[in-house]
DRENRO-85787 format. One record per residue (C-alpha): z, x, y; residue in three letters. Coordinates in steps of 0.5 Angstrom, whole numbers, padded with zeros to 4 digits, always signed. Last residue first. Example, Ala and Ser with C-alpha at 12.3 -4.5 7.8 and 13.67 -1.06 7.14 Angstrom:
<sites>
+0014+0027-0002Ser+0016+0025-0009Ala
</sites>
This chain:
<sites>
-0019+0024-0049Ile-0020+0023-0056Tyr-0016+0029-0059Glu-0018+0033-0065Val-0013+0038-0067Asn-0012+0045-0071Ile-0019+0046-0074Val-0020+0052-0077Glu-0025+0057-0075Phe-0030+0062-0078Asn-0035+0066-0074Lys-0041+0070-0077Glu-0045+0074-0072Gly-0045+0075-0064Ser-0051+0070-0063Pro-0047+0065-0067Ser-0048+0064-0074Met-0043+0058-0077Phe-0036+0057-0081Asn-0032+0052-0081Ile-0025+0050-0084Leu-0022+0043-0084Asp-0015+0043-0083Asn-0016+0037-0078Asn-0022+0034-0078Gln-0030+0035-0079Lys-0036+0031-0077Gly-0038+0035-0072Ile-0035+0042-0072Leu-0041+0046-0075Ala-0046+0042-0071Lys-0042+0044-0064Gly-0041+0051-0066Met-0049+0052-0068Pro-0051+0048-0061Ser-0053+0041-0062Lys-0046+0038-0059Phe-0046+0043-0053Tyr-0039+0046-0052Ile-0035+0045-0046Leu-0030+0051-0046Asn-0031+0052-0039Lys-0034+0059-0039Asn-0038+0056-0045Ile-0041+0051-0040Asn-0045+0045-0043Ala-0045+0039-0039Glu-0053+0038-0038Asp-0054+0039-0046Lys-0048+0034-0048Gly-0041+0035-0050Val-0036+0037-0055Ile-0030+0039-0051Lys-0026+0046-0054Phe-0019+0048-0054Thr-0018+0055-0057Thr-0013+0058-0061Lys-0013+0066-0063Ile-0012+0069-0070Lys-0017+0074-0068Lys-0021+0073-0075Glu-0019+0066-0077Leu-0021+0063-0070Asp-0016+0057-0069Lys-0019+0051-0067Val-0017+0046-0062Thr-0022+0040-0061Val-0023+0035-0055Thr-0028+0029-0057Ser-0034+0027-0053Gly-0039+0027-0059Phe-0035+0026-0065Ile-0029+0031-0069Ile-0026+0026-0074Lys-0019+0025-0074Gly-0020+0017-0074Thr-0018+0016-0066Asn-0020+0009-0065Asp-0026+0009-0059Ile-0024+0007-0052Lys-0022+0014-0050Thr-0028+0017-0053Val-0033+0014-0047Asp-0040+0015-0049Ile-0045+0014-0044Val-0052+0014-0047Asn-0056+0017-0041Ala-0064+0017-0041Arg-0064+0014-0034Ala-0059+0019-0031Ile-0062+0025-0035Val-0069+0023-0031Asp-0065+0022-0024Asn-0062+0029-0025Ile-0069+0032-0027Glu-0072+0029-0021Gln-0067+0031-0016Ile-0067+0038-0019Arg-0075+0039-0018Gly-0074+0036-0011Glu-0068+0041-0010Ile-0072+0047-0013His-0079+0045-0009Gly-0075+0045-0002Gln-0072+0052-0004Gln-0079+0054-0005Glu-0081+0051+0002Lys-0075+0054+0005Ala-0077+0061+0003Ala-0084+0060+0005His-0082+0058+0012Tyr-0077+0064+0013Glu-0082+0069+0010Ala-0087+0067+0016Asn-0094+0071+0014Glu-0098+0065+0013Lys-0094+0060+0017Leu-0096+0063+0024Asp-0091+0061+0029Gly-0084+0061+0030His-0083+0053+0030Gly-0085+0052+0023Arg-0079+0056+0021Ala-0075+0051+0025Glu-0078+0045+0022Ala-0077+0048+0015Ile-0070+0050+0016Ala-0069+0043+0018Ala-0072+0040+0012Val-0068+0045+0008Val-0061+0042+0011Lys-0064+0035+0010Pro-0065+0036+0003Arg-0058+0040+0002Gln-0053+0035+0004Asn-0055+0028+0003Asn-0060+0028-0003Lys-0058+0034-0006Leu-0050+0033-0005Asp-0051+0025-0008Glu-0055+0028-0014Leu-0049+0033-0015Glu-0044+0028-0015Glu-0048+0023-0019His-0049+0029-0024Leu-0041+0030-0024Lys-0040+0023-0026Lys-0045+0023-0031Leu-0041+0029-0034Gly-0034+0026-0033Gln-0036+0019-0037Val-0039+0024-0043Thr-0047+0024-0044Ile-0051+0023-0050Pro-0059+0023-0049Glu-0063+0017-0050Lys-0070+0019-0052Glu-0076+0016-0048Met
</sites>
């Protein structure tokens, strides 16, 4: 069983999602199944089948979250001396050399990654290019939309 790095915030969000699934969503779907059963013939009961499918998704996600938590290697960068190097969990400000736009990203694990929130998976092309770099370093990598070039402006452990 391979350990998977995760930030403190990411672990907290997983625990919150797990609690919501177990204490809110699971009981709701059980009630929906019970209500649908009361409607009679289950073979042609769309509400029943939809509720059972939703129950399967909820139970699968609960198992998935439990697995991630069991394999979690929690990394708290606030307790690490900032050497200026980009590491897992660090917050990085970069400048796109083509568009001249500064953007701040946080390097995170698979379950936390969300490009819309500037959370970059450390094994993504950009994450791999950033790890180990420091201020003023230039990086380039191939993204799905083509070659990208950035300059590292700032590295924080927050």
